[in-house]
C-alpha positions in Angstrom: 94.2 80.2 56.4 94.1 78.1 53.3 91.4 75.9 52.0 93.2 72.8 53.2 93.2 74.3 56.8 89.5 74.8 56.5 89.0 71.2 55.2 91.0 69.9 58.2 88.5 71.6 60.5 85.4 70.6 58.6 86.6 67.1 57.8 84.7 65.5 54.8 81.6 67.6 55.2 82.6 70.3 52.6 79.1 71.8 52.0 77.8 72.7 55.4 75.0 75.1 55.2 74.5 78.2 57.3 72.0 76.4 59.4 74.6 73.9 60.6 74.7 73.8 64.4 77.5 71.3 65.0 80.2 72.2 67.5 82.8 71.8 64.8 81.2 74.5 62.7 80.6 76.8 65.6 84.2 76.5 66.6 85.2 77.3 63.1 82.9 80.3 62.9 84.3 81.6 66.2 87.5 82.5 64.3 86.1 84.4 61.3 83.6 87.0 60.2 81.3 86.3 57.3 83.5 87.9 54.7 86.5 85.9 55.9 84.5 82.7 55.4 83.7 83.5 51.8 87.2 84.5 51.0 88.7 81.4 52.6 86.5 78.7 51.2 84.0 79.2 48.4 82.4 75.9 49.3 80.8 77.6 52.3 77.7 79.7 51.5 77.4 82.6 53.9 75.3 85.2 52.2 74.5 88.5 54.0 71.0 87.4 54.4 72.0 84.2 56.3 70.8 83.6 59.8 74.3 83.3 61.2 74.2 85.7 64.1 77.1 87.1 66.2 76.5 84.4 68.7 77.8 82.0 66.1 80.8 84.2 65.4 82.2 84.3 68.9 82.5 81.2 71.0 81.4 83.0 74.2 80.3 86.3 75.6 83.4 87.7 77.4 81.8 90.9 78.7 79.2 91.1 81.4 75.6 92.1 80.6 75.1 94.4 83.6 77.2 96.7 85.8 77.2 94.1 88.5 78.6 91.4 86.1 80.8 93.8 84.2 84.2 92.5 82.9 86.8 94.1 85.1 89.7 95.3 83.0 91.6 96.9 85.9 93.5 100.2 85.8 93.8 102.2 82.7 97.4 103.5 83.1 98.5 105.3 80.0 98.4 102.4 77.5 95.7 101.0 75.2 93.6 98.0 75.9 91.7 96.4 73.0 88.8 93.9 73.2 86.8 92.0 70.5 83.2 90.9 71.3 79.7 91.3 70.0 76.2 92.5 70.7 73.0 91.1 69.3 69.3 90.6 69.9 70.1 88.0 72.5 73.0 89.9 74.0 72.1 93.6 73.9 74.6 95.0 76.5 78.2 94.5 77.2 79.7 96.2 80.3 83.4 96.7 81.2 84.5 98.2 84.5 87.8 100.0 85.0 89.7 102.6 87.1 91.8 105.5 86.0 94.1 108.0 87.6 92.3 111.3 88.5 94.9 113.3 86.6 94.5 111.2 83.4 92.2 111.8 80.4 90.2 108.9 79.0 89.6 107.9 75.3 87.3 105.0 74.2 86.7 104.0 70.6 84.1 101.5 69.2 85.0 100.3 65.7 84.6 97.3 63.3 80.8 97.5 63.3 78.6 95.7 60.8 75.4 97.0 62.3 74.4 99.9 64.5 75.8 99.8 68.1 76.4 102.7 70.5 78.7 103.5 73.3 78.3 105.0 76.8 80.6 105.8 79.8 79.0 105.6 83.2 80.3 106.6 86.6 80.6 104.3 89.7 76.9 105.0 90.5 75.7 104.1 87.0 75.0 107.7 85.9 75.8 108.4 82.3 78.9 110.6 81.9 79.0 110.6 78.1 77.3 108.9 75.1 78.3 108.4 71.5 75.4 107.2 69.3 76.5 107.6 65.6 74.2 105.9 63.1 74.6 102.7 61.1 78.2 101.3 61.2 79.9 104.6 62.0 82.5 104.3 64.7 81.7 105.8 68.1 84.2 107.8 70.1 84.2 109.2 73.7 86.9 111.4 75.1 86.9 112.6 78.7 89.3 115.2 80.0 91.1 114.9 83.3 88.9 117.7 84.7 85.8 115.5 84.2 87.6 112.5 85.7 88.5 114.5 88.8 84.9 115.6 89.2 83.2 112.2 88.6 85.7 109.9 90.4 88.2 107.2 89.4 85.9 104.2 88.7 83.9 103.9 85.5 81.9 101.5 83.2 82.0 101.3 79.4 78.7 100.1 78.0 78.4 98.8 74.4 74.8 98.2 73.4 72.8 97.1 70.3 70.7 99.7 68.5 69.8 97.5 65.6 71.1 94.3 64.0 73.8 92.0 65.3 77.5 93.0 65.1 81.0 92.2 66.1 82.9 95.2 67.5 86.4 96.3 68.5 86.6 98.3 71.8 89.8 100.3 72.5 90.3 102.0 75.9 93.2 104.2 76.7 94.2 106.8 79.3 96.8 109.5 79.0 99.7 109.3 81.3 98.8 111.4 84.4 100.0 115.0 83.8 100.5 116.5 87.2 102.4 119.6 85.9 101.0 122.7 84.2 101.9 123.4 80.6 102.6 127.2 81.1 104.0 129.4 83.8 100.5 130.6 84.5 99.2 127.0 85.1 102.4 125.7 86.6 102.1 123.1 89.4 102.7 124.9 92.6 105.0 122.9 95.0 105.2 125.8 97.5 108.3 126.7 99.6 111.3 124.5 98.8 113.1 123.9 102.0 114.4 120.4 101.5 114.2 117.9 98.6 111.2 117.1 96.3 111.1 114.2 93.9 108.5 114.4 91.1 107.7 111.8 88.4 105.9 112.7 85.2 106.0 112.6 81.4 106.7 114.7 78.3 106.0 113.8 74.7 104.4 115.0 71.5 101.1 115.7 73.2 102.5 117.2 76.4 105.7 119.1 75.4 106.1 121.3 78.5 105.8 120.7 82.2 106.1 123.7 84.5 106.6 123.7 88.3 106.5 126.8 90.5 108.4 126.9 93.8 109.6 129.5 96.4 112.9 129.6 98.2 114.2 131.6 101.2 117.2 133.9 101.2 120.6 132.8 99.9 119.6 129.2 99.3 121.9 126.7 97.4 119.6 125.2 94.8 120.1 122.0 92.8 118.0 120.2 90.2 118.4 116.8 88.6 116.4 115.3 85.7 116.9 111.6 85.1 115.1 108.3 84.4 114.9 109.4 80.7 114.2 107.1 77.7 114.3 109.9 75.2 115.8 113.4 75.0 114.3 116.0 77.4 115.9 119.2 78.7 115.3 121.5 81.6 115.4 125.2 82.5 115.1 127.3 85.6 113.2 130.6 85.2 112.7 133.6 87.5 109.3 135.0 88.4 109.4 137.1 85.3 109.8 134.0 83.1 113.5 134.8 82.2 115.7 131.7 81.9 118.5 131.8 84.6 119.8 128.3 84.3 119.5 125.4 81.8 120.8 121.9 81.0 120.5 120.5 77.4 122.5 117.4 77.2 121.8 115.0 74.3 119.9 111.8 74.2 118.7 110.3 77.5 121.6 111.8 79.5 120.7 113.1 83.0 120.4 116.8 83.2 121.8 118.8 86.2 121.5 122.5 87.3 123.2 123.9 90.4 122.7 127.6 91.5 124.5 129.0 94.6 123.1 131.7 96.9 119.9 132.0 94.9 118.0 135.2 95.8 114.7 134.6 97.7 111.5 134.6 95.6 109.5 132.6 93.2 111.0 130.4 90.4 109.8 128.0 87.7 111.3 124.6 86.6 110.5 123.8 83.0 110.9 120.2 81.7 110.4 120.0 77.9 110.6 117.5 75.1 113.5 117.7 72.6 112.7 114.5 70.8 110.6 111.4 71.5 108.5 110.7 74.5 109.8 109.9 78.0 108.9 109.5 81.6 111.2 111.4 83.9 112.3 111.9 87.6 112.7 115.5 88.6 114.5 116.2 91.9 114.5 119.8 93.2 116.3 120.7 96.4 117.2 123.8 98.3 119.7 123.5 101.2 119.0 125.5 104.3 120.8 128.8 103.8 124.3 128.6 105.2 124.7 132.1 106.6 128.1 131.3 108.3 131.2 131.3 106.2 133.4 128.2 105.8 136.7 129.9 106.5 137.8 132.6 108.8 138.2 135.0 105.9 134.6 134.4 104.7 133.2 134.1 108.2 129.9 135.8 109.0 130.7 139.3 110.3 128.7 140.1 113.5 130.4 143.5 113.8 131.1 145.0 117.2 129.9 142.6 119.9 128.5 144.9 122.6 125.7 142.7 123.9 124.6 139.2 122.9 123.9 137.4 119.6 122.1 134.1 119.3 122.6 132.1 116.0 120.9 128.9 114.8 122.7 127.0 112.1 123.9 123.5 111.2 127.1 121.6 110.4 127.5 118.2 108.6 130.0 116.3 106.6 129.4 118.5 103.5 129.5 121.8 105.6 131.9 120.9 108.4 133.0 124.4 109.4 131.0 127.5 110.4 133.0 130.7 111.1 131.7 133.9 112.8 133.8 137.1 113.1 133.3 139.8 115.7 135.2 142.7 117.3 135.6 144.2 120.7 136.2 147.9 121.1 137.8 147.4 124.5 138.6 144.7 127.1 135.5 142.7 127.9 134.3 139.6 129.6 133.4 137.2 126.8 131.2 134.1 127.0 130.1 131.5 124.5 127.7 128.6 124.6 126.9 126.0 121.9 123.8 123.8 122.5 120.8 122.3 120.8 123.0 119.5 119.4 121.8 116.2 118.1 125.3 114.9 117.4 128.9 115.7 118.3 130.1 119.3 117.4 132.8 121.3 119.0 133.8 125.0 119.1 137.0 127.1 119.1 137.8 130.8 119.8 140.4 132.2 117.5 142.4 135.5 117.4 142.7 137.7 114.3 145.7 135.7 113.1 143.7 132.4 113.2 145.4 131.0 116.3 143.2 129.0 118.7 143.1 130.7 122.0 140.3 128.6 123.6 138.2 125.6 122.8 135.5 123.3 124.1 135.5 119.7 122.9 133.1 117.7 125.0 131.9 114.4 123.5 128.5 113.5 122.0 125.6 116.0 122.0 126.8 117.7 125.2 126.6 121.5 125.2 129.9 123.3 124.8 130.9 126.6 126.5 133.9 129.1 126.7 134.3 132.0 129.1 137.3 134.3 128.8 138.4 137.9 129.3 139.4 139.4 125.9 141.2 142.5 125.0 140.0 144.9 122.3 140.5 143.5 118.8 139.1 141.1 116.1 138.2 137.5 116.9 136.5 134.5 115.2 134.4 131.6 116.5 134.6 128.2 114.7 131.9 125.6 115.1 132.7 122.3 113.5 131.3 118.7 113.2 133.2 115.8 114.6 133.8 113.0 112.1 130.7 112.6 109.9 128.3 114.1 112.5 125.3 116.1 111.3 123.6 118.5 113.7 121.7 121.7 114.1 123.0 124.0 116.8 122.4 127.2 118.8 125.4 129.5 119.3 125.2 132.3 121.9 127.9 135.0 122.1 127.9 137.8 124.6 130.2 140.4 126.0 129.9 142.7 129.1 131.1 145.7 127.0 129.4 149.0 127.9 129.3 151.2 124.8 131.6 154.3 124.8 131.1 154.9 121.1 128.1 155.0 118.8 128.0 151.7 117.1 124.7 152.3 115.3 124.2 154.5 112.2 122.3 157.8 112.4 120.4 157.4 109.2 119.0 154.7 106.9 121.9 155.2 104.5 124.6 154.3 107.2 122.4 152.0 109.3 124.2 149.3 111.2 123.6 146.1 109.1 122.8 143.2 111.4 122.2 140.8 108.5 119.5 138.2 108.2 117.2 137.5 111.2 116.6 133.8 110.8 115.1 132.7 114.0 118.2 134.0 115.9 118.1 136.6 118.6 120.3 139.7 118.6 120.8 142.1 121.5 122.6 145.4 121.2 123.5 148.0 123.8 123.8 151.6 122.8 122.6 155.1 123.6 120.6 158.0 122.3 121.0 161.6 123.5 120.6 165.2 122.5 123.7 164.8 120.3 122.9 161.4 118.9 119.1 161.4 118.6 118.7 158.5 116.1 120.1 155.0 115.9 119.3 152.9 112.8 119.7 149.1 112.2 119.1 147.3 108.9 118.0 143.7 108.6 116.4 141.1 106.3 114.0 138.4 107.3 112.4 135.3 105.7 109.0 136.1 104.3 107.5 133.2 106.3 108.9 134.5 109.6 107.4 136.9 112.1 109.5 139.7 113.5 109.9 140.8 117.2 111.7 144.0 118.3 112.0 144.9 122.0 113.5 148.1 123.5 114.3 148.2 127.3 116.8 149.2 129.9 115.8 152.9 129.5 116.4 155.7 132.0 114.7 158.3 129.9 112.0 158.4 127.1 113.0 156.7 123.8 110.7 155.3 121.2 110.9 152.5 118.6 109.9 152.2 114.9 110.2 149.6 112.2 110.4 150.9 108.6 110.3 149.1 105.3 113.0 149.3 102.6 111.4 152.6 101.2 111.5 154.2 104.7 107.8 153.9 105.3 106.7 153.2 108.9 105.4 149.7 109.2 104.9 149.8 113.0 105.9 151.9 116.0 105.8 151.9 119.8 105.7 155.1 121.9 104.9 154.0 125.5 106.2 157.2 127.2 108.7 157.7 130.0 111.2 154.9 130.7 108.7 152.2 129.8 109.9 149.4 127.5 108.8 149.5 123.9 107.7 146.5 121.9 106.8 145.8 118.2 105.6 142.4 116.8 105.1 142.0 113.0 103.4 138.9 111.6 104.6 136.8 108.7 101.5 138.1 106.7 102.7 141.7 107.1 106.3 140.6 106.2 105.1 139.0 103.0 103.1 142.2 102.1 105.9 144.7 102.9 109.0 142.8 101.7 112.0 141.2 103.4 114.2 144.2 104.1 113.6 146.5 107.1 115.1 149.2 109.3 114.8 149.5 113.1 114.9 153.1 114.4 115.5 154.0 118.1 114.9 157.7 118.6 115.2 160.1 121.6 112.0 161.6 122.8 113.4 163.4 125.9 116.5 163.0 128.0 119.6 160.9 127.4 119.5 157.1 127.9 121.3 153.8 127.3 119.2 151.1 125.9 119.1 147.3 125.1 117.6 146.5 121.7 116.6 142.9 121.0 115.7 141.8 117.5 114.5 138.2 116.7 112.6 136.4 114.0 110.5 133.3 114.4 111.7 130.2 112.7 109.9 130.2 109.3 106.6 128.4 109.5 105.9 126.9 106.0 103.0 124.7 107.2 99.5 125.8 108.1 98.1 125.5 111.6 94.7 123.9 110.6 93.4 121.6 107.9 91.8 124.6 106.3 95.2 126.4 106.0 97.3 123.3 105.5 100.3 123.7 103.2 99.3 122.1 99.9 101.9 119.6 98.6 99.7 118.7 95.6 99.7 115.2 94.1 102.2 112.9 95.9 103.8 110.7 93.3 107.3 110.4 94.6 109.1 111.6 97.7 108.9 114.9 99.5 111.1 116.0 102.4 110.2 119.1 104.5 112.0 120.8 107.3 110.1 122.9 109.8 109.5 123.4 113.6 106.8 122.9 116.1 106.7 124.5 119.6 104.4 125.7 122.3 103.7 128.8 120.1 103.2 126.8 116.9 101.6 123.6 118.1 100.3 122.2 114.8 101.8 121.9 111.3 99.4 120.6 108.7 100.2 119.4 105.1 97.6 118.5 102.5 98.5 116.0 99.7 96.7 113.8 97.1 97.4 110.3 96.0 96.2 108.1 93.1 94.6 104.7 93.4 96.2 101.9 95.4 99.3 103.8 96.5 101.7 102.5 99.1 102.3 105.4 101.5 105.2 106.0 103.8 105.9 108.8 106.3 108.9 109.4 108.6 109.5 112.1 111.1 113.0 112.5 112.4 115.7 115.0 113.3 113.9 115.7 116.6 115.4 117.4 119.6 112.3 117.1 121.7 109.2 114.9 121.6 106.9 115.4 118.6 104.2 113.1 117.1 102.5 112.7 113.8 99.1 111.7 112.4 97.5 111.0 109.0 93.9 112.3 108.5 91.5 111.7 105.6 89.8 114.5 103.7 87.1 114.7 106.5 89.7 115.3 109.1 89.4 111.8 110.7 92.6 110.3 111.9 93.4 107.1 109.9 96.9 106.5 111.4 99.3 107.9 113.9 102.8 107.5 115.5 103.5 108.6 119.0 106.9 107.2 120.0 108.3 108.9 123.1 111.2 111.3 123.4 113.3 112.1 120.3 112.6 108.7 118.7 111.8 108.9 115.0 108.1 108.4 114.1 107.0 106.2 111.2 103.7 105.5 109.4 103.2 102.9 106.6 99.9 102.4 104.8 99.4 99.9 102.0 97.0 100.3 99.1 95.7 103.6 100.4 92.5 104.7 98.6 92.8 107.6 96.2 91.9 111.1 97.5 93.1 114.0 99.7 94.9 113.5 103.0 96.5 115.6 105.7 99.7 115.0 107.7 99.7 116.7 111.1 103.0 117.2 113.1 102.5 118.3 116.7 104.7 118.7 119.8 104.1 116.6 122.9 103.4 118.5 126.1 104.5 121.9 124.7 108.0 120.7 123.4 110.0 122.8 121.0 111.8 121.0 118.1 112.9 121.2 114.5 111.9 118.2 112.4 112.4 116.5 109.1 109.2 115.2 107.5 109.5 112.8 104.6 106.3 111.7 102.7 106.4 109.2 99.8 103.9 107.3 97.7 105.1 104.6 95.5 103.7 104.2 92.0 100.6 101.9 92.4 101.6 98.3 92.0 98.7 96.8 90.1 100.5 93.5 89.6 100.7 90.8 92.2 104.0 89.6 93.7 103.2 85.9 93.7 101.3 83.4 91.5 98.5 83.4 94.0 98.1 87.2 94.0 98.8 87.7 90.3 96.8 90.4 88.5 94.0 88.6 86.7 93.7 89.8 83.0 90.8 87.4 82.3 90.4 85.8 78.9 93.0 87.2 76.4 91.2 87.7 73.1 93.0 90.8 71.7 95.8 93.0 72.9 96.5 94.1 76.5 99.1 96.8 77.3 100.2 97.4 80.9 102.6 99.9 82.4 104.1 99.2 85.8 107.5 99.1 87.7 109.8 96.5 89.2 112.5 97.4 91.8 114.6 95.9 94.5 111.6 96.3 96.8 109.1 95.0 94.3 111.1 92.3 92.5 108.2 90.3 90.9 105.2 91.3 88.9 102.8 88.4 88.0 99.9 88.5 85.6 97.3 85.7 85.0 95.4 85.2 81.7 93.3 82.5 80.1 93.1 81.2 76.5 89.9 79.6 75.3 91.6 77.8 72.5 95.0 77.3 70.8 96.3 80.7 69.9 99.4 82.4 68.5 100.6 84.3 71.6 102.9 87.4 71.4 104.6 89.3 74.3 106.8 92.3 74.3 108.5 94.0 77.3 109.8 97.5 76.4 110.5 101.1 77.6 113.0 99.8 80.1 115.5 102.1 81.9 117.4 99.2 83.5 117.7 95.4 82.9 114.4 93.4 83.4 113.5 90.0 82.1 110.2 88.1 81.5 108.9 84.5 81.7 105.8 82.6 80.7 104.6 80.0 83.2 101.8 77.4 82.8 98.9 77.0 85.3 101.1 74.9 87.6 103.7 77.6 87.8 106.3 75.9 85.6 108.4 78.1 83.3 107.7 77.2 79.7 109.7 80.0 78.0 111.5 83.2 78.8 113.4 86.2 77.4 116.5 87.5 79.2 118.3 90.0 77.0 120.8 92.2 78.8 120.6 95.9 79.6 117.6 97.9 78.5 117.0 95.8 75.4 113.3 95.0 74.8 112.3 91.4 75.6 109.9 89.4 73.3 108.2 86.0 73.2 106.2 84.5 70.4 104.7 81.0 70.8 101.7 78.9 70.1 99.8 78.2 73.3 97.0 75.8 73.9 93.8 76.5 75.9 94.4 77.0 79.6 95.6 79.3 82.3 99.0 81.0 82.1 101.2 83.5 84.0 103.6 86.2 83.0 106.4 87.1 85.4 108.3 90.4 85.0 111.4 90.7 87.2 114.5 93.0 87.5 118.0 91.7 86.9 120.5 92.1 89.7 118.5 94.6 91.8 117.7 96.9 88.9 114.9 99.5 89.2 112.8 100.2 86.1 109.4 101.0 84.7 108.2 98.9 81.8 105.5 98.6 79.1 104.2 95.0 78.8 102.1 94.1 75.8 100.2 90.7 75.5 98.3 89.6 72.4 96.5 86.4 71.4 
């Protein structure tokens, strides 16, 4: 400001003393410190010893003097907010209230001091969390890690207070972007068994260069990963449990990264997202399809071997996996029967000979069960299950023959054991015999580590016993009931996880010769806990998670634990039901806060707006002992701190510095409004950046009339610079043509 500018303010009174109390002089002083005055107009005498206090320097006290009256600056969401104010002998305390994500760290700096002032952070109850009390005009700094934030809560107060003298100050408050992921394999965020899709949103940059996620998959899963929503260059890797990279994607710039791995072996894996250059938010989608154990052609069909009993198989077909083939053989003429049921959409079935010719079919409409009965000669055959049109459905397929064994179809040692493949909730029945010349029959199998195993031996006419051995040949369990009594072995999922996923079943003669029926089945994998104490922990829910599991009379409760940040909009859907199941949301104390109990196979839905931060449980349970698979989808939108109308606009209060805000606009949240006030004519600046799609911005006056806007195309940053008079104003951020984008909004006056 020039001398003429000052003269215009002061008028003809060029030699006002420091004792002047006119409103003109007070208004003038509200724009400058003492040094600025001396530099701008030597006619004004403002020595250091003058009695101009800070109350003369600032027109009003914008911060509250108690916790109750604290200035509310809203949520600290990864960007810096700056405030200018003062403390003095007549205004000894300034309080600011704010909230912060429990996974963020907090940094507060007090600078620009001309006398001694100190700084404190207090929790929601007014207890001091941290203090910085440097002497004289030395700046004060407080940094709180995310661990402290999680312990002390999400609501805080910053207190600036006078120690001696009167002083202006600059207060800067910033929070790190929430880091939900670990920075090493040892501290990786554990997302548990991956048996569906998982969407995670986070950030990598110079201060957080690596994000690691740990997950588990079952046998022979098809795994896919996508990394997108980038504004800078980040790359991704998949590592096995030993930390060895087995897949990577390193495209340049902000191109989306993709990794696809087929028939991935069961076990633990890590996903690593890491910075190449710059800093960027990201969306990470991990998915593992349910293992497709059936082949998609007759040549690659799942081989069931000699069918001399029954086999029950549970699988699925859909538009992307429209054909499931199974091969079997008959050693002599047999009465063959087939049933296909458990359908939720239209699927049909065919019986083919070894040449691929259809010899029988069942093509009932809708979800009606299909069946085939036929007398078949010895030979090789195939069954084809296929979806009709774009139908998607689970199914149960049962194959049986009346064949009585005349040959030994089981191996006599572990080395040549009959391989019955993966036991995945299916039931297999085998008919064979042990005798003085064939004392041992061995069967090999694999099973999901989250399944229990059941083996039954019956139909005996003499004494035969039963054993289950691990892959090293060590006995895991045995049954020796004596005589012709049936034998039974049940092994829990806990034991399966301890002893591995590969096993042998041994049927051995004790005395006499006997036919037998051997039934082997595994429970459907239960990834969820059965109580709140053992609930499957999904960790922070900051995106969408889809889970597939089952409830039944024997597994009547599935619990999932999750955490959400402040003011999240939460959604749950439960579908894919074949029987009646219901769902509840419980708070951390186990109290039900919402439920959905639609009847029959109708989908269940729960929507909760502005859910308080903390831990919650989702409970899925069958109605009246029903048995059903299910798809459970949980999602929490990024908290929307901005209002969607002028009336509900987020109130930023008096703008007397810089405010930076991070939020998002989408097709479902197409308007973000912010209200602010100016106490006098100001040079106003606005910038809207860090866009991943096209969004625009407007400035509106107190009546809601647009007075200026910026509407550049694509992801170009928007900006507005304008002189604004005293009054109330609104900022509107909105997407162009249905775009979805996060943004950084900076306002300064």
